[in-house]
C-alpha positions as CSV (number, residue, x, y, z in Angstrom):
1,X,-3.8,0.8,4.9
2,X,-2.1,-2.6,4.5
3,X,0.3,-4.2,6.8
4,X,2.2,-7.5,6.2
5,X,2.3,-10.8,8.1
6,X,4.9,-13.5,7.8
7,X,3.4,-16.9,8.1
8,X,5.2,-19.7,10.0
9,X,4.4,-23.3,9.6
10,X,6.7,-24.8,12.2
11,X,5.0,-25.8,15.5
12,X,1.6,-25.1,14.0
13,X,0.3,-22.3,11.8
14,X,1.0,-18.9,13.1
15,X,1.8,-15.4,11.8
16,X,3.5,-12.2,12.9
17,X,3.1,-8.7,11.6
18,X,6.4,-7.5,10.1
19,X,5.8,-3.8,10.9
20,X,4.2,-4.1,14.3
21,X,6.2,-5.9,16.9
22,X,4.1,-8.1,19.1
23,X,1.2,-8.4,16.7
24,X,0.9,-12.2,16.3
25,X,-1.9,-14.7,15.9
26,X,-2.4,-18.4,15.0
27,X,-5.0,-20.6,13.2
28,X,-5.9,-24.2,12.7
29,X,-5.9,-23.7,8.9
30,X,-5.2,-21.1,6.3
31,X,-8.7,-19.6,6.3
32,X,-8.8,-19.3,10.0
33,X,-5.3,-17.8,10.1
34,X,-6.3,-15.2,7.5
35,X,-9.4,-14.1,9.6
36,X,-7.3,-14.1,12.7
37,X,-4.6,-11.9,11.1
38,X,-7.3,-9.3,10.2
39,X,-8.7,-9.4,13.7
40,X,-5.3,-9.3,15.4
41,X,-4.2,-6.3,13.3
42,X,-7.4,-4.3,13.9
43,X,-7.3,-5.0,17.7
44,X,-3.6,-4.1,17.9
45,X,-4.2,-0.8,16.2
46,X,-7.2,0.1,18.4
47,X,-5.3,1.8,21.1
48,X,-7.1,3.3,24.1
49,X,-8.1,7.0,23.6
50,X,-5.5,8.0,26.2
51,X,-2.6,6.4,24.4
52,X,0.2,8.5,22.9
53,X,1.5,5.6,20.7
54,X,2.2,6.5,17.1
55,X,2.3,3.3,15.1
56,X,4.8,3.0,12.2
57,X,3.2,3.2,8.8
58,X,3.0,0.1,6.7
59,X,6.2,-0.7,4.7
60,X,6.4,-1.5,1.0
61,X,7.1,-5.3,1.2
62,X,6.9,-7.7,-1.7
63,X,4.4,-10.5,-1.4
64,X,5.9,-13.9,-1.2
65,X,4.9,-17.4,-0.2
66,X,5.4,-16.7,3.4
67,X,4.5,-12.9,3.5
68,X,0.9,-11.8,2.9
69,X,-0.7,-8.3,2.9
70,X,-3.5,-7.7,5.4
71,X,-5.9,-4.8,5.0
72,X,-6.8,-2.7,8.1
73,X,-10.5,-2.0,8.5
74,X,-11.1,1.5,7.1
75,X,-12.7,2.7,10.3
76,X,-9.7,1.6,12.3
77,X,-7.3,3.0,9.7
78,X,-9.1,6.4,9.9
79,X,-8.9,6.4,13.7
80,X,-5.2,5.5,13.7
81,X,-4.3,8.2,11.3
82,X,-6.4,10.8,13.0
83,X,-4.8,10.0,16.4
84,X,-1.3,10.2,14.8
85,X,-2.1,13.5,13.2
86,X,-3.4,14.9,16.5
87,X,-0.4,13.7,18.5
88,X,2.1,14.9,15.9
89,X,0.5,18.3,16.0
90,X,0.7,18.4,19.8
91,X,-3.1,18.7,20.3
92,X,-5.2,17.2,23.1
93,X,-8.5,15.6,22.2
94,X,-10.3,18.6,23.6
95,X,-8.3,21.0,21.5
96,X,-8.9,18.9,18.4
97,X,-12.6,18.8,19.1
98,X,-12.7,22.5,19.5
99,X,-10.8,23.2,16.2
100,X,-13.1,20.7,14.4
101,X,-16.1,22.6,15.7
102,X,-17.5,19.6,17.5
103,X,-20.0,19.9,20.3
104,X,-17.9,18.1,22.9
105,X,-14.8,16.0,23.3
106,X,-16.8,12.8,23.4
107,X,-17.9,13.4,19.7
108,X,-14.2,13.7,18.9
109,X,-13.2,10.6,20.9
110,X,-15.7,8.5,18.8
111,X,-13.6,9.5,15.7
112,X,-10.5,8.0,17.4
113,X,-12.3,4.7,17.6
114,X,-13.6,2.6,14.8
115,X,-15.8,5.1,13.1
116,X,-17.6,6.1,9.9
117,X,-17.4,9.9,9.8
118,X,-19.6,12.1,7.6
119,X,-18.2,13.8,4.5
120,X,-18.4,17.2,6.3
121,X,-16.4,15.8,9.2
122,X,-13.8,14.4,6.7
123,X,-13.5,17.8,5.1
124,X,-12.9,19.5,8.5
125,X,-10.3,16.9,9.5
126,X,-8.5,17.4,6.2
127,X,-8.4,21.2,6.8
128,X,-7.1,20.8,10.3
129,X,-4.6,18.1,9.4
130,X,-3.4,18.7,5.7
131,X,-1.2,15.6,5.9
132,X,-4.2,13.4,6.6
133,X,-4.5,10.9,3.7
134,X,-7.8,9.2,2.7
135,X,-5.8,7.1,0.3
136,X,-4.0,5.5,3.3
137,X,-7.3,4.9,5.0
138,X,-8.9,3.1,2.1
139,X,-5.8,1.4,1.0
140,X,-5.0,3.5,-2.1
């Protein structure tokens, strides 16, 4: 999952995510700005478990001198897509946990945070949410 930032050089070095309004950061140099863009993007996408926000998917935007792609951490990308699938299917976290055969809702809630699910969990998620795409999670 890759979003895009537009870099601005007026008034210092700062960048804004094109697809996510309000996701902005700054840096003293290009290296610091790049690290800050990744951190800002991941923090922006890490919504509280109670959130009903569905983020827009990344756009297809051509790279240019002032627009750079920024990859989302795979654990965050997984959590974002899982939350979106659950909300779009009108399920509560408790209902999703039950349908995924999880012991309790807390186990499910960990999946909606930065996580590293097992292969068997990934298979159950894919069965419950056929539109879930691992390609989007890993940037394919």
